[in-house]
KESELUM-191009 format. One line per field, with one value per residue (C-alpha): residue number from 0; x, y, z. Coordinates in nm, 2 decimals, decimal comma. Layout:
N
n = NUM  ...
u = X  ...
v = Y  ...
w = Z  ...
END
This chain:
245
n = 0  1  2  3  4  5  6  7  8  9  10  11  12  13  14  15  16  17  18  19  20  21  22  23  24  25  26  27  28  29  30  31  32  33  34  35  36  37  38  39  40  41  42  43  44  45  46  47  48  49  50  51  52  53  54  55  56  57  58  59  60  61  62  63  64  65  66  67  68  69  70  71  72  73  74  75  76  77  78  79  80  81  82  83  84  85  86  87  88  89  90  91  92  93  94  95  96  97  98  99  100  101  102  103  104  105  106  107  108  109  110  111  112  113  114  115  116  117  118  119  120  121  122  123  124  125  126  127  128  129  130  131  132  133  134  135  136  137  138  139  140  141  142  143  144  145  146  147  148  149  150  151  152  153  154  155  156  157  158  159  160  161  162  163  164  165  166  167  168  169  170  171  172  173  174  175  176  177  178  179  180  181  182  183  184  185  186  187  188  189  190  191  192  193  194  195  196  197  198  199  200  201  202  203  204  205  206  207  208  209  210  211  212  213  214  215  216  217  218  219  220  221  222  223  224  225  226  227  228  229  230  231  232  233  234  235  236  237  238  239  240  241  242  243  244
u = 17,82  17,78  17,86  17,57  17,35  17,43  17,46  17,12  16,99  17,15  16,91  16,59  16,65  16,69  16,42  16,17  16,30  16,23  15,88  15,83  15,96  15,66  15,38  15,31  14,98  14,93  15,00  14,65  14,46  14,35  14,05  13,73  13,59  13,21  13,27  13,38  13,64  13,64  13,84  14,06  14,15  13,86  13,57  13,73  13,76  13,57  13,87  13,75  13,39  13,51  13,72  13,51  13,28  13,53  13,57  13,20  13,19  13,48  13,26  13,02  13,32  13,37  12,93  12,89  13,10  12,88  12,56  12,53  12,51  12,22  12,05  12,09  12,21  11,89  11,75  11,75  11,99  12,27  12,33  12,61  12,84  13,12  13,36  13,09  12,90  13,03  13,11  12,71  12,52  12,32  12,19  12,14  11,86  11,72  11,84  12,08  12,08  12,21  12,57  12,57  12,89  12,80  12,50  12,61  12,91  12,58  12,49  12,74  12,87  12,53  12,52  12,89  12,86  12,50  12,73  12,95  12,66  12,53  12,83  12,88  12,55  12,58  12,93  12,88  12,62  12,91  13,24  13,30  13,29  13,07  12,69  12,73  12,96  12,80  12,44  12,68  12,81  12,53  12,33  12,56  12,59  12,18  12,17  12,46  12,20  11,91  12,10  12,21  11,86  11,75  11,93  11,92  11,48  11,45  11,73  11,61  11,27  11,24  11,51  11,70  11,68  11,94  11,97  12,20  12,54  12,62  12,87  12,84  12,79  12,47  12,33  12,41  12,14  11,87  11,76  11,44  11,35  11,17  10,91  10,98  10,67  10,83  11,19  11,07  10,91  11,20  11,45  11,14  11,23  11,56  11,60  11,27  11,45  11,79  11,59  11,47  11,72  11,94  12,21  12,38  12,60  12,50  12,81  12,80  13,09  13,12  13,14  13,49  13,51  13,56  13,96  14,08  13,99  13,59  13,54  13,36  13,10  12,78  12,66  12,40  12,06  12,17  11,83  11,59  11,70  11,65  11,36  11,22  11,28  11,15  10,84  10,80  10,90  10,65  10,29  10,21  10,44  10,29  9,95  10,01  10,21  9,88  9,64  9,84  9,96
v = 13,16  12,80  12,62  12,87  12,74  12,38  12,40  12,54  12,24  11,98  12,14  12,16  11,80  11,67  11,86  11,69  11,40  11,39  11,53  11,26  11,00  11,18  11,15  10,80  10,64  10,74  11,16  11,15  10,87  11,08  11,03  11,11  11,47  11,35  11,06  11,04  10,77  10,47  10,59  10,25  10,12  10,26  10,22  9,84  9,88  9,98  10,28  10,36  10,40  10,59  10,79  10,92  11,03  11,25  11,39  11,43  11,65  11,83  12,00  12,18  12,42  12,57  12,63  12,69  13,02  13,16  13,06  13,33  13,58  13,38  13,40  13,65  13,93  13,99  13,94  14,28  14,11  14,22  14,48  14,56  14,85  14,99  14,80  14,47  14,62  14,52  14,13  14,14  14,43  14,19  13,98  14,25  14,44  14,15  14,21  13,88  13,69  13,39  13,54  13,68  13,59  13,32  13,19  12,94  12,87  12,81  12,55  12,36  12,31  12,17  11,91  11,81  11,70  11,52  11,34  11,24  11,09  10,87  10,78  10,63  10,51  10,29  10,18  10,04  9,78  9,51  9,67  9,37  9,60  9,52  9,63  9,88  10,01  9,99  10,16  10,43  10,55  10,49  10,74  11,00  11,02  11,04  11,28  11,50  11,46  11,54  11,87  11,96  11,92  12,14  12,40  12,45  12,38  12,68  12,90  12,82  12,62  12,34  12,20  11,84  11,54  11,34  11,02  10,77  10,78  11,01  10,85  11,05  11,43  11,35  11,17  11,47  11,64  11,41  11,51  11,81  12,05  11,85  12,02  12,09  11,92  11,58  11,68  11,74  11,38  11,25  11,48  11,31  10,97  10,98  11,11  10,95  10,63  10,72  10,83  10,53  10,28  10,52  10,59  10,88  10,92  10,67  10,59  10,20  9,96  9,79  10,23  10,35  10,71  10,97  11,02  11,34  11,31  11,26  11,60  11,71  11,46  11,59  11,56  11,30  11,32  11,58  11,45  11,48  11,89  11,84  11,68  11,94  12,27  12,11  12,03  12,44  12,55  12,25  12,30  11,97  11,75  11,95  11,85  11,49  11,49  11,61  11,44  11,13  11,21
w = -14,47  -14,59  -14,27  -14,12  -14,34  -14,33  -13,90  -13,92  -14,18  -13,94  -13,68  -13,88  -13,99  -13,63  -13,49  -13,75  -13,71  -13,32  -13,38  -13,61  -13,35  -13,13  -13,34  -13,21  -13,20  -12,84  -12,98  -13,12  -12,95  -12,70  -12,49  -12,62  -12,47  -12,45  -12,21  -11,81  -11,86  -11,59  -11,33  -11,29  -10,99  -10,77  -10,61  -10,53  -10,15  -9,84  -9,79  -10,15  -10,04  -9,77  -9,89  -10,14  -9,90  -9,67  -10,08  -10,09  -9,78  -9,88  -10,16  -9,88  -9,78  -10,10  -10,14  -9,77  -9,78  -10,13  -9,98  -9,75  -10,04  -10,22  -9,85  -9,63  -9,89  -10,04  -9,69  -9,50  -9,24  -9,42  -9,71  -9,93  -9,99  -10,11  -10,23  -10,20  -10,47  -10,71  -10,65  -10,43  -10,54  -10,74  -10,50  -10,25  -10,52  -10,60  -10,97  -10,97  -11,33  -11,43  -11,62  -11,20  -11,04  -10,82  -10,95  -11,20  -10,86  -10,69  -10,92  -11,08  -10,69  -10,58  -10,90  -10,82  -10,50  -10,66  -10,87  -10,60  -10,44  -10,69  -10,77  -10,42  -10,37  -10,76  -10,67  -10,27  -10,31  -10,54  -10,25  -9,96  -9,60  -9,32  -9,31  -9,05  -9,23  -9,57  -9,43  -9,30  -9,60  -9,84  -9,52  -9,56  -9,97  -9,94  -9,68  -9,88  -10,24  -10,03  -9,89  -10,25  -10,34  -10,12  -10,21  -10,57  -10,46  -10,26  -10,49  -10,84  -10,79  -11,05  -11,12  -11,28  -11,05  -11,12  -10,91  -11,09  -11,21  -11,52  -11,78  -12,11  -12,17  -12,38  -12,13  -11,92  -12,22  -12,15  -11,77  -11,79  -11,53  -11,23  -11,01  -10,70  -10,59  -10,70  -10,60  -10,25  -10,21  -10,34  -10,05  -9,76  -9,91  -9,87  -9,53  -9,37  -9,51  -9,32  -8,99  -9,04  -9,10  -8,80  -9,14  -9,14  -8,87  -8,62  -8,51  -8,37  -8,25  -8,58  -8,70  -8,58  -8,43  -8,69  -8,72  -8,74  -9,15  -9,06  -8,86  -9,19  -9,12  -8,95  -8,62  -8,48  -8,69  -8,94  -9,12  -8,91  -8,91  -9,30  -9,25  -9,02  -9,26  -9,50  -9,35  -9,32  -9,63  -9,87  -9,77  -10,00  -9,74  -9,42  -9,55  -9,60  -9,29  -9,08  -9,24  -9,20  -8,84
END
């Protein structure tokens, strides 16, 4: 019996020594949860920006896999029944709430894409690359941001308009809802700038053809398509367009 107690006592002491050795400064020196840490070694080369742009396109898969729920189900084109009633019935009956599954997903996915685009636009200026490539990637980031805001205002109305990189949690809470008209004006500004400068997806000899990893990019002149839809739904912008025609 004494032998067993001695064995367990020795085991406990050894365990405490191991735990004590592991409790160094690095164990308790944690990254603050309200601060977004800088990405070490990234956003330094053209390849980094290209990867960031392609990664931002990657968000669209999840967004448009679910987008029909918010746009088609509330219309007369589709309806939910049977087992689908549990997941999508509230959209079909126009009774969705902030707690309805999918609503927060639509919001978070859109703002994740906007955040990625804002980071690209802030970092790209100091990275060495050809003017053609810089023009291309800038246009694509602005297009993706404009597309997300176009979706957001049609789904939620007034939403926060964020055009810069957010680095802390506290900063994120400073953004209030912006009037839909102001957001439409920002979308128009971005898309017209892209269109006039032929920034988005305009391949030139200096910009290589898409590689297999680039197949997520939109087709030729996507900004014109979104701009056309923008004028169809915004009375303020279409009136301004007709007056200045």
